[in-house]
Backbone as CSV, one residue per row, in Angstrom:
resi,resn,N_x,N_y,N_z,CA_x,CA_y,CA_z,C_x,C_y,C_z
1,MET,61.694,114.019,87.741,62.077,113.862,89.098,60.973,113.089,89.883
2,ALA,61.256,112.186,90.806,60.381,111.332,91.484,60.981,111.403,92.866
3,GLY,60.237,111.995,93.753,60.621,111.993,95.337,62.012,112.792,95.469
4,GLY,62.450,113.838,94.576,63.549,114.462,94.559,64.784,113.756,93.905
5,LEU,64.455,112.591,93.210,65.414,111.869,92.477,65.160,111.826,90.960
6,PRO,66.221,111.693,90.251,66.068,111.854,88.700,65.209,110.349,88.438
7,SER,64.359,110.502,87.654,63.466,109.133,87.051,64.042,109.050,85.596
8,PHE,64.333,107.664,85.211,64.694,107.520,83.917,63.671,106.533,83.307
9,ASP,62.436,106.727,83.446,61.397,105.707,83.082,61.576,105.487,81.481
10,GLU,62.003,106.563,80.824,61.987,106.479,79.204,63.374,106.010,78.783
11,GLY,64.366,105.514,79.796,65.779,105.355,79.365,66.661,106.532,79.506
12,VAL,67.984,106.246,79.001,68.950,107.437,79.077,69.369,107.385,77.562
13,GLN,69.333,108.560,76.974,69.857,108.842,75.677,71.223,109.509,75.755
14,PHE,72.256,108.690,75.348,73.482,109.298,75.261,73.840,109.840,73.796
15,GLY,74.623,110.990,73.782,74.905,111.631,72.588,76.037,110.690,71.926
16,ILE,76.096,110.586,70.747,76.796,109.791,69.854,78.119,110.390,69.581
17,ILE,79.272,109.659,70.060,80.684,110.362,69.678,81.084,109.574,68.495
18,THR,81.461,110.076,67.480,81.822,109.620,66.084,83.418,109.591,66.032
19,SER,84.159,110.225,66.951,85.548,110.054,66.840,86.113,109.452,68.242
20,ILE,87.299,109.171,68.224,87.909,108.720,69.483,88.291,109.864,70.369
21,LEU,87.846,109.924,71.641,87.959,110.992,72.551,89.496,110.928,72.949
22,THR,90.139,112.141,73.141,91.592,111.965,73.701,91.454,112.362,75.092
23,GLY,92.300,111.875,75.826,92.354,112.122,77.358,91.138,111.281,78.028
24,SER,91.191,111.061,79.288,90.244,110.500,79.871,89.818,111.280,81.308
25,THR,88.526,111.256,81.506,87.959,111.984,82.660,87.274,110.828,83.470
26,GLN,87.850,110.554,84.513,87.394,109.444,85.472,85.942,109.548,85.728
27,GLY,85.230,108.511,85.372,83.622,108.495,85.670,82.931,108.887,84.400
28,ARG,83.440,109.425,83.355,82.613,109.700,82.179,82.110,108.487,81.506
29,MET,80.953,108.352,81.050,80.304,107.493,80.207,79.766,108.118,79.036
30,TYR,80.101,107.387,77.850,79.508,108.091,76.568,79.376,106.702,75.598
31,TYR,78.600,106.868,74.605,78.287,106.014,73.631,79.220,106.257,72.509
32,SER,80.098,105.280,72.035,81.097,105.283,70.915,80.449,104.612,69.649
33,ASP,80.262,105.495,68.698,79.656,105.090,67.370,80.770,104.086,66.552
34,ILE,82.043,104.336,67.023,83.338,103.629,66.463,83.064,102.148,66.952
35,TYR,82.984,101.922,68.336,82.872,100.664,68.824,81.371,100.189,69.089
36,ARG,80.416,100.928,68.801,78.956,100.611,69.016,78.689,100.092,70.394
37,THR,79.205,100.764,71.455,78.839,100.426,72.719,79.074,101.500,73.694
38,LEU,78.733,101.367,74.965,79.027,102.423,75.903,80.557,102.263,76.343
39,MET,81.104,103.294,76.646,82.340,103.519,76.941,82.512,104.199,78.384
40,VAL,83.173,103.753,79.398,83.330,104.332,80.588,84.790,104.639,80.815
41,ASP,85.245,105.850,81.019,86.605,106.078,81.754,86.818,105.707,83.192
42,ALA,87.356,104.666,83.330,87.360,104.136,84.775,88.645,104.723,85.504
43,SER,89.582,105.385,84.770,90.704,106.005,85.583,91.180,106.909,84.488
44,THR,92.226,107.773,84.601,92.844,108.630,83.664,93.588,107.974,82.478
45,ASN,93.702,106.669,82.684,94.492,105.892,81.617,93.754,104.664,81.254
46,MET,92.457,104.513,81.584,91.728,103.204,81.372,90.277,103.589,80.827
47,THR,90.027,103.294,79.511,88.593,103.563,78.966,88.171,101.899,78.635
48,ILE,86.946,101.678,79.281,86.459,100.365,79.197,85.213,100.337,78.311
49,PRO,85.136,99.435,77.124,84.091,99.284,76.369,83.170,98.291,76.993
50,ILE,82.064,98.809,77.604,80.978,98.009,78.134,80.604,96.551,77.406
51,GLY,80.602,95.470,77.980,80.166,94.206,77.258,81.253,93.739,76.434
52,GLU,82.384,94.422,76.218,83.430,93.945,75.494,84.797,93.326,76.291
53,LYS,84.974,94.074,77.417,86.062,93.722,78.168,85.525,93.633,79.712
54,GLU,86.376,92.933,80.439,86.154,92.564,81.804,87.418,93.240,82.583
55,VAL,87.206,94.014,83.549,88.217,94.514,84.332,88.034,94.111,85.954
56,ARG,89.084,93.723,86.517,88.948,93.490,87.939,90.131,94.078,88.529
57,TRP,89.904,94.937,89.653,90.952,95.585,90.271,91.513,94.713,91.200
58,ILE,92.697,94.487,91.298,93.451,93.473,92.156,94.577,94.288,92.867
59,TYR,95.219,93.471,93.879,96.283,94.128,94.724,97.184,92.905,94.649
60,ASN,98.497,93.357,94.280,99.645,92.493,94.172,100.439,92.512,95.536
61,ASN,100.167,91.506,96.386,100.845,91.414,97.758,102.015,90.430,97.717
62,THR,102.382,90.024,96.566,103.361,88.985,96.434,104.820,89.574,96.424
63,GLY,105.000,90.775,96.152,106.195,91.341,96.057,106.906,91.293,94.675
64,ALA,106.461,90.364,93.925,106.958,90.189,92.482,106.345,91.200,91.584
65,ILE,107.173,91.655,90.696,106.740,92.490,89.415,105.938,91.596,88.452
66,LEU,104.651,91.944,88.187,103.817,91.350,87.287,104.036,91.896,85.829
67,GLU,104.814,91.224,85.034,104.921,91.638,83.702,103.653,91.448,82.880
68,LYS,103.422,92.361,82.010,102.348,92.358,81.186,102.151,90.934,80.292
69,GLY,101.125,90.500,80.553,100.788,89.024,79.891,100.999,87.854,80.730
70,LYS,101.505,88.107,81.914,101.761,87.094,82.858,100.603,86.540,83.479
71,ALA,100.533,85.039,83.522,99.318,84.311,83.916,99.307,84.556,85.536
72,VAL,98.072,84.885,86.144,97.846,85.044,87.518,96.554,84.332,87.805
73,TYR,96.328,84.122,89.176,95.124,83.675,89.688,94.795,84.483,90.763
74,ILE,93.430,84.443,91.271,92.929,85.148,92.485,93.286,84.304,93.598
75,SER,94.003,84.573,94.577,94.201,83.877,95.593,93.330,84.399,96.911
76,SER,92.763,85.363,96.970,91.806,85.629,97.867,90.863,86.893,97.436
77,ILE,89.629,86.922,97.899,88.874,87.883,97.687,88.240,88.596,98.917
78,HIS,88.243,89.782,98.713,87.867,90.821,99.820,86.694,91.703,99.486
79,ILE,85.747,91.713,100.205,84.556,92.583,99.888,84.893,93.985,100.304
80,GLY,84.751,94.877,99.285,85.115,96.369,99.445,86.515,96.675,99.067
81,THR,87.476,95.752,98.927,88.687,96.107,98.623,89.140,95.124,97.337
82,PRO,90.238,95.550,96.749,90.730,94.693,95.580,91.054,93.260,96.181
83,SER,90.859,92.181,95.303,91.165,90.753,95.335,92.823,90.754,95.235
84,THR,93.236,89.798,96.083,94.711,89.586,95.887,95.097,88.371,94.823
85,ILE,96.189,88.558,94.274,96.547,87.519,93.160,97.870,86.978,93.442
86,ALA,98.173,85.896,92.730,99.468,85.299,92.800,99.817,84.902,91.447
87,VAL,101.117,84.642,91.163,101.636,84.322,89.804,101.297,82.782,89.648
88,SER,100.645,82.600,88.429,100.414,81.058,88.145,101.634,80.415,87.517
89,LEU,101.675,79.094,87.603,102.832,78.285,86.921,102.556,78.216,85.466
90,ALA,101.412,78.680,84.988,101.025,78.168,83.476,102.177,78.908,82.642
């Protein structure tokens, strides 16, 4: 502790998980020996392997249903809120 706050001068040691965890706990972070990277449970149904995937929270204000795999582009960026997207012609 330094000034009432935790100090991590020696780094952080995560326990090694050698199996795939079931279920998600939003905000949980752990090291996966299977994927050999840190994992973050971003929501109750999304686990992100750090350094292997990129996730961007977006808002679909087009009214169109976005099918999985559909090409989109960012139409505007908002600080503190999700970016808005539009369907691409690709």
